[in-house]
C-alpha positions in Angstrom: -7.6 22.2 23.8 -8.9 20.4 20.6 -12.6 19.5 20.9 -13.0 16.1 19.1 -16.3 15.3 17.8 -18.1 12.2 17.1 -17.0 9.7 14.3 -17.3 10.9 10.8 -20.3 9.2 9.4 -20.0 6.4 6.7 -21.2 6.6 3.2 -24.8 4.9 3.4 -23.9 2.4 0.6 -20.7 1.3 2.3 -22.2 1.4 5.9 -24.7 -1.3 4.8 -21.9 -3.4 3.5 -19.7 -2.8 6.5 -22.1 -4.7 8.9 -21.4 -7.9 7.0 -17.6 -7.2 6.6 -16.7 -6.4 10.1 -17.5 -10.0 11.6 -15.4 -11.6 9.0 -12.6 -9.5 10.0 -12.8 -10.0 13.8 -9.5 -11.6 14.5 -7.7 -9.0 12.7 -9.6 -6.2 14.4 -8.7 -7.6 17.6 -5.0 -7.0 17.0 -4.3 -10.8 16.9 -1.5 -11.9 14.7 -2.8 -14.4 12.3 -1.8 -18.0 13.0 -2.9 -19.7 10.0 -5.2 -18.6 6.9 -6.0 -15.1 6.2 -9.5 -13.7 7.0 -12.1 -14.9 4.6 -12.2 -11.3 2.9 -8.5 -11.2 2.1 -8.3 -14.5 -0.1 -5.7 -13.8 -2.8 -6.2 -14.2 -6.3 -5.4 -17.3 -8.2 -3.1 -17.6 -11.4 -6.3 -17.8 -13.5 -7.6 -14.7 -12.0 -4.3 -13.0 -12.7 -4.1 -13.7 -16.3 -7.2 -11.6 -17.0 -8.5 -14.1 -19.5 -5.2 -14.9 -21.0 -4.1 -11.0 -21.4 -1.2 -11.6 -18.8 1.5 -14.4 -18.2 2.0 -15.1 -14.5 5.4 -16.3 -13.0 6.4 -16.6 -9.6 10.3 -16.1 -9.2 12.5 -16.4 -6.1 15.2 -13.4 -6.3 18.1 -12.4 -3.9 16.9 -10.7 -0.9 18.7 -8.3 1.4 22.5 -8.8 2.3 22.7 -12.0 4.7 18.9 -12.6 4.4 16.7 -15.1 2.5 15.5 -14.9 -1.0 12.3 -13.1 -1.6 9.4 -14.1 -3.9 8.2 -11.8 -6.8 4.9 -12.4 -8.5 5.8 -11.1 -12.2 2.7 -10.5 -14.3 3.5 -9.2 -17.9 1.2 -8.5 -20.9 1.1 -11.2 -23.6 3.0 -10.1 -26.7 3.7 -6.6 -25.7 5.1 -4.4 -28.5 8.0 -3.2 -26.6 9.2 -2.2 -23.1 6.3 -1.6 -20.9 5.7 0.5 -17.7 5.6 -1.5 -14.5 3.6 -1.1 -11.3 5.8 -2.4 -8.3 3.3 -3.3 -5.7 3.5 -4.0 -2.0 0.6 -5.7 -0.5 -1.3 -4.7 2.7 -2.2 -6.6 5.8 -1.2 -4.3 8.8 2.3 -5.6 8.7 1.3 -9.1 10.2 -0.7 -10.7 7.3 -1.3 -10.8 3.5 1.1 -12.0 0.6 2.0 -10.8 -2.7 -1.2 -11.7 -4.4 -3.5 -9.6 -2.2 -4.9 -6.4 -3.4 -3.8 -6.9 -7.0 -7.3 -6.6 -8.7 -7.1 -2.8 -9.0 -3.4 -2.8 -10.0 -4.2 -5.2 -12.7 -6.9 -2.7 -14.1 -4.2 -0.2 -14.4 -1.9 -2.8 -16.1 -4.6 -3.4 -18.7 -5.3 0.4 -19.2 -1.6 1.0 -19.8 -0.3 -2.2 -21.3 2.0 -2.5 -18.4 3.5 -5.2 -16.3 3.0 -5.8 -12.5 5.5 -6.9 -10.1 4.3 -7.8 -6.6 6.7 -8.3 -3.7 6.5 -10.9 -1.0 8.1 -9.4 2.1 8.5 -10.9 5.5 5.8 -10.2 8.0 6.0 -9.0 11.6 6.6 -9.9 14.3 8.5 -13.0 13.0 10.5 -10.3 11.1 10.6 -6.9 12.6 11.9 -3.6 11.3 13.9 -3.3 9.0 13.3 -6.8 7.5 10.1 -5.9 5.7 11.2 -2.7 4.0 14.6 -4.2 3.2 12.9 -7.0 1.4 10.8 -4.5 -0.7 13.8 -2.5 -1.5 15.8 -5.6 -2.6 12.8 -6.5 -4.9 12.9 -3.1 -6.6 16.6 -3.2 -7.2 16.1 -6.6 -8.7 13.5 -5.5 -11.1 15.6 -2.4 -12.1 18.6 -4.6 -12.7 16.7 -7.0 -14.9 14.3 -4.6 -16.7 15.6 -5.5 -20.1 15.0 -9.3 -19.7 11.6 -8.7 -18.1 10.5 -6.3 -21.0 10.1 -3.4 -18.5 10.9 0.3 -19.2 13.1 1.4 -16.3 12.2 5.0 -16.8 8.4 4.1 -16.1 8.5 2.4 -12.9 5.4 3.2 -10.4 5.4 2.1 -6.9 2.1 1.4 -5.2 0.5 -0.1 -2.1 -2.3 0.0 0.1 -2.6 0.1 3.9 0.6 -1.5 5.3 1.6 -1.9 1.6 1.1 2.1 1.1 3.3 2.9 4.2 5.9 0.5 2.9 5.6 2.3 -0.6 6.2 5.7 0.9 9.1 4.2 2.9 10.5 2.7 -0.5 10.3 6.1 -2.1 12.5 7.5 0.8 14.9 4.7 0.9 15.4 4.8 -3.0 16.0 8.5 -2.9 18.5 8.4 0.0 20.4 5.3 -1.3 20.6 6.6 -5.0 18.6 3.5 -5.8 16.5 2.8 -8.7 14.5 5.7 -10.3 10.9 5.9 -9.6 8.5 8.0 -11.7 5.4 8.0 -9.3 4.1 6.7 -6.1 0.5 5.5 -5.2 -0.3 5.7 -1.4 -3.6 4.1 -0.9 -5.1 4.4 2.7 -1.4 4.3 3.9 -0.3 3.2 7.2 2.3 5.9 8.0 2.5 6.8 11.6 3.3 4.3 14.6 2.3 7.2 17.2 -1.4 6.2 16.5 -2.6 9.5 18.1 -4.4 11.5 15.4 -7.9 12.9 15.8 -9.1 10.2 13.2 -7.4 7.5 15.3 -9.4 8.6 18.3 -12.6 9.2 16.5 -12.7 5.8 14.9 -11.5 3.8 17.9 -13.6 0.4 18.0 -15.1 1.1 14.6 -14.6 0.2 11.0 -12.0 -2.4 9.5 -8.9 -1.2 11.3 -9.1 0.8 14.3 -6.5 2.3 16.8 -6.3 -1.1 18.7 -5.6 -3.2 15.6 -3.2 -0.4 14.6 -1.3 -0.5 17.8 -0.9 -4.2 17.4 0.4 -3.9 13.9 2.9 -1.3 14.7 4.0 -3.2 18.0 4.4 -6.3 16.0 7.0 -4.3 13.4 8.6 -2.0 16.2 8.2 -3.7 19.5 9.1 -1.5 22.4 10.2 1.2 20.0 6.7 1.9 18.9 5.6 5.6 19.8 9.2 6.5 20.9 11.6 8.9 19.5 13.6 6.0 18.1 11.5 5.1 15.1 13.0 5.3 11.6 11.1 7.0 8.9 11.9 3.8 6.8 9.6 2.1 9.2 7.0 4.9 9.7 7.2 7.5 6.9 5.2 10.1 9.1 8.5 10.5 11.0 10.5 11.7 8.0 11.8 15.4 8.3 12.9 15.7 4.7 10.3 14.9 2.0 12.3 16.8 -0.7 13.1 15.2 -4.1 10.5 12.5 -3.9 8.5 11.0 -7.1 5.2 12.7 -7.5 2.7 11.1 -5.2 -1.1 10.3 -5.3 -2.5 9.9 -1.6 -6.1 8.8 -1.2 -7.8 7.8 2.1 -11.5 7.6 3.5 -12.7 10.3 5.7 -14.1 7.6 8.1 -11.0 5.7 8.9 -7.9 5.6 11.3 -5.4 6.7 8.6 -7.2 9.9 7.4 -5.3 12.4 9.4 -1.9 10.9 9.0 -2.4 10.5 5.2 -3.4 14.3 4.9 -0.6 15.3 7.0 1.9 13.4 4.8 0.5 15.0 1.8 0.8 18.5 3.3 4.4 17.7 4.2 5.2 16.8 0.7 3.7 20.1 -0.5 5.6 22.0 2.4 8.9 20.4 0.9 8.1 21.8 -2.6 6.9 18.4 -3.9 4.0 17.1 -6.2 1.1 15.4 -4.5 -2.5 14.8 -5.3 -4.6 14.2 -2.3 -8.2 12.7 -2.1 -10.1 12.2 1.1 -13.2 10.2 0.0 -16.3 11.1 2.2 -17.7 8.4 4.4 -15.2 5.9 3.2 -14.0 3.3 5.7 -10.5 1.6 5.5 -10.1 -0.4 2.4 -13.7 0.2 1.0 -12.9 0.1 -2.5 -11.5 -3.4 -2.2 -14.1 -4.7 0.1 -17.0 -3.0 -1.7 -15.9 -2.5 -5.3 -19.2 -1.7 -6.9 -20.3 0.9 -4.5 -20.5 4.3 -6.4 -17.7 5.8 -4.0 -15.3 3.0 -4.9 -15.9 3.4 -8.6 -15.2 7.3 -8.2 -12.0 6.3 -6.4 -10.6 3.9 -8.8 -11.4 6.2 -11.6 -9.5 9.0 -9.9 -6.5 6.9 -9.7 -6.6 6.2 -13.5 -6.7 9.8 -14.3 -3.9 10.5 -12.1 -1.9 7.8 -13.7 -3.0 8.8 -17.2 -1.3 12.2 -16.4 1.8 10.6 -14.9 2.4 8.3 -17.6 1.4 10.4 -20.7 -1.3 8.2 -21.6 
C-alpha cells in the first residue's frame, strides 16, 4: 500500500500570493458552474491589450462548427506587415471545462507570437454542462480544420502549426493532437500542454495530497469533469478524446512540451502522460516546477518560478521552430 505524505510545499514567493488569490476564486473552487461573470482574476484581455502596442491586428470571426452544430468564434491575431507566411499558435483556453473564453490566457501566447513573428488563433468552444462531450473537442477540432483550410488567406504557414493550451485547454489540446492523428486531419508540428487537465478519474496521489488546497483541487476537478461527462465520469466508458489519460496508443503524435507545478492536482497525471508518450516512442519534454500551484505563472507572472517557466517554454519553441 502506498503511503501518501503531506502536501508538497509551495514555493515561498508563490505561497504569499496564493493567500490573496484563493478568496477571489472561491466560487470556482467550490465546483459551482459560473452563472454570470468570470472570477475577477480571469478577466480576459481587451482588443487594445491584444494588439501589443499596434504590433498585431485583431479580428473575431465566426466560422463553421462541427456538423449539425452552431458556428464557432475564432479570435485571429496576426502580426502587422509580416514579410511572408507565419507560424501560428492555435490556442485553446482553460477554465475547467465550465468557464472562460477565447481571450483567456493569451498573454503568454502573445509573447511567443512576438518572439517568432507568429499569428495566434484562439478558439471559442461550447462549455459544459450546457454542452457535454464531445461538443467542446469537436468545436476545437473544427476550428483547427478551418485554420488549415484557410492558411493562405490568413498568411499562415500550414507546416508550422503549434497547438497549445493550459488547464482544461491543455487537456483539449492533447485530445486535439489525438483526434487530428486519428482522423488524418491537419498537420501539427508541436503541442504545448501547460498544467493540463487530462484524467477524469481524479484519483492520483497529487489529487489526494492537494485536496482542499490551492486553486483547483479534487472537488473542483470532480465538478468540472462531471459537467463534461455526467455519470460516465470515472467509468470505463470515457473516450480518450475527452480525457487523454485514457488513451492507450500515443504513437505518432507531434512533439510535446508538458509542464506542471509540483504542488497541484494535475502533477501526477501530467507526469504519467509524458511517460506514456516516451513509452510509445514519442518526443516529450517534461517540467515539474517545484512549489508551483495550478496556473501560478498566469496568476503571479513576476515570480521567479513563473519567469523560469516561461523562459523554458520559449527555449523549447525555439528548438521546435528552428528559431
